Structure formats: C-alpha cells, structure tokens
N, C-alpha and C positions, 0 to 999 in steps of 0.2 A: 529767402523771399525777396529782398533789393533784388539778386540777382535776375528771378526771374522775371521781376518790375521792371525793369531794363529793357530785355531780349523782347517784351511789349510794347513798349515805347517805342521799338523800334522798332517791329512790323508792323504797327499803326502810320509809320513812317513810308514803311513798304508799300505798304497795302493802300497807302494813297486814302489814308480814311482819316479826315479832319477834324471830325465830331471825334471818334478812338482815342486821338492824339489829343484832344482837348482834355477829356476824360479823365486821360491818364496822366494828364500834366495835372491839374485839379486834385484829385487820389495824391500827386505826391507833395502840393503843397500841402492837403490834410495830413496826412503822415507825417509831417514837418519833417520831409527831403529837402535834403539842403538844393536849389532848381537849378543850382548848375551843375551840381552831377547829373541829373533826372537830363538836362541837354547833351553833355556830349558826350555820359554814358548810354544812356538810351537815342537820345532821338538821333542825332549826328550820326549814330552807328546804322541806321537806318538809312537815310539820307547816302553815307557813303557806302553801300552793299550796293545801294539802285544803281548808283555811280559807275562802281565798278560793271556789274549787268548792263548798265548803257554801252559802257565801255569794251566790252564782249558782243554786244547784240543779242544781248536777254534780255533787255529791257527794251520799252522803245518810248518816243518823246511822251504820249498820253501820260505814262507810268512816270517819267521824270518828271514832267509839269505840277501831277498830282501830290508825286512826294515832297517837292517844294513847297506844296501852299500847307500840304500837313504840317510841316515843318514846324511852318511859316506861323501854322493857327497854332501851336504846341507853345513858342518862344513869345506867340504873346499876352498867351496867358499865366506862363511862369513869366514875366518882367517883370507884374507889378510885387511881384512877392521876395525877386531880387531887390529892388529896389529900397522894397520895407529893408532888408538884412544889409542894405550897402553892399551885395556884391556887383561887380564889374566882370563880363567875358568876356576874354583879353582880344583887343577888335586884331588884327592883323591890319588892319587901313581900312582909308576913305577911301571914297570911291565915286568917281561920278557919272553916269549913266546915262544916254544920248543914243535917239534916232537925230542923225541931220538936221540938216534944214533939208526941205524939199523931199523928204523920203518920212512914210507912216506906217509903215510895217510896225509891227510891235512883238509879234511873240519871240521871237527870239532874246531880247534885247532885256523882257520879263524875267524869262524863264534867267537867263546869266543874272539879273537881279536875286530874283529870288533862290537862287542857288549859293551866291557869293554873301546873300546874308546869311545863309543856313548855315554855311563855313565860317561865319567870325568876321567878314565885312561887314563895315557903315557903308549903307550905298545910298546914296541920295542919285534917284532916275528921274533924272528933266522930263521925262513921255519923249515924244516922237514929234518930228519938224524943225529940232529947237536950232537954231542961228548961232551963228560959233560964239557972240558977244556973252550970250548965253550962260554959254558953258563954260568959257572964263572967270565970267564973272563967283561963277558955283562954282569952282575949281579953287579963284580967292574967299572965299566969301570962310568955305569951309575947312580950306588948310588942306585940300585933295592930298595924296598921295599916288592915285590910277586914274584916266577917266577910260572907260570907255565908248566906243564909237562906233552904233551902227549903220551901216546903209544897202539896204538887200538893190537897188537902182545903181546901173552904173555912172548913168549922169549925175549923182548925187556924192558920189565918191571923191570927188575933189575938193568934196566939203569938209573929209577927216582929213586934208591937207592945212587947208583953210584954219583949223584948228592948233593944230600941231605949228604953225607958222605964225599963229597968232602966240600961242605961249611962249614962243621960243623970242620972240622979239620982247615979249616982259618978260623974259630972263629966267622964266618957269618950270624953261624944255627940262634943264638938268635934276630938278623939283621931284618934277611929274613925270610916272610911266603914260606910253599908251598904249590901247591897248585897239585895234579896226575888231569889224568883223565886220559880216555879212553874204550873202552867196555871192557875190560877184570879185572879196576881197583875195590876194594871191599874195602867196612870198612876197613874189614881186614886186608888188603892188605897196606890202608894206616897207620890202627895204627901200623902193622911191619915192615912198614917201617919209623916210625918219619913221617907222614908227617901230615899238619897243614889242609887236609879235599878234599872230593873229589864234584864234583856235575857230575848229570846224565844229564844235557843240558846247554847250554850259559846264559840262563835265568839263572836258580842256582846259577854259574859260577860270574857269577854277585853280586848277594846276597850276595854269599860268598866273595870272594872278599874284598868289603866292611866290613864286618863284620873283616876280616885277617884285614884290617886296618884304625879299630874303628871309618868307618862311617857313620857307624846305630843308 
C-alpha cells in the first residue's frame, strides 16, 4: 500500500495537480504515515522526475512551475504534522533570493525559489527591485549560506556586482556563496564579478546550490 501511495504522491507533482497533492498529504497524515517519508519518498520523487524531463527537453517551463507549486502545497499541508512530531526536514542551507534593484522580473527567480525549497533549502525571497543594503541585511539576519541574484536587464546587472562588493567589504564573502542569474548573465560575467556560478534554468540552479553548500 505504502509504495503505491508514494507513487501517487509523485504522480500528483508530475501532473502539477496541487489539489491532488494536498489531498494525498492529508491522507498520509490520517493514515499516520511519517510526513517526512511522504515528502522524501513521495513528493520529492515527482519533483526530481519533472526536473530530469525538463533537463532532457521533455517537459517545459509551465510544467515545472506547476510541479513546484504542487510540491509546495503538499509540504505546507504536512508541515504542521511535522512540527507536532518534532520532525525536521534536513535543511541543506539558507538562501536569500532577490531580483536586484531597478529590475522587476519575477518568474525565473520565483521558480528557482520554489525548486530550492522543494529540494530542502530554506528560502527567503525578498521579491523584486531589491537594493543591495536590504539583501545584505537579510543575509546577516538569517545567517544565509547562499545568495541568489537575478537580473534580466543589462543595465541592472551591475547591481549583482554591488552586492558581492558589499559582502566583501563586510568580510562575509568567504562564508556566503553567490549565484547570479538572468538572461544577460554569461560565464564571463560570473568570472568578472567573482560570483560563484550561474545556471540556465531552475533545475540547474538547484544542482549548483547543492554543489556550493557541499551537499552533492
């Protein structure tokens, strides 16, 4: 029964069906299943499969977004039960995400945030048009391991550098890894501003994040 149940959970994420994911999460709680197992053996399997399909070009952005949303819905349904049992998902690290000042592009960054939290990161998404000072303040407040900076305009890319320079000045740069993203971001740019990496898409960003915190 349980194996089949886990498969249904994975399928609900593959289908991007948040309602089904929530219903299955509730059933898991009623059946007394370990909520942590439901996440890792059930829902996460679905996220990984969608990720693999996306990487091979068999799934597309809308499916990835919907799978991420279904995963999020399932986890938030299971969270109160985890707290009750005193269970903790192993958090891989804390990530502060933001679209830099002057830029209001949201979709890519939000998707990266969803996929990171589905994969076991604690994500603090500050939204769009975020000044460097606010990003740094959040990094210090939560003790972040990673910062993800998105810029879709060539004119706002310099703000990614500004955040890195600030982290440097405060002596935080050795402790905090920086990922940068956005259409105009190139490998050359990553080297130039001394960031720790970039990725073409959300699945790649999760892989990079895991690598940077040593979870691979």
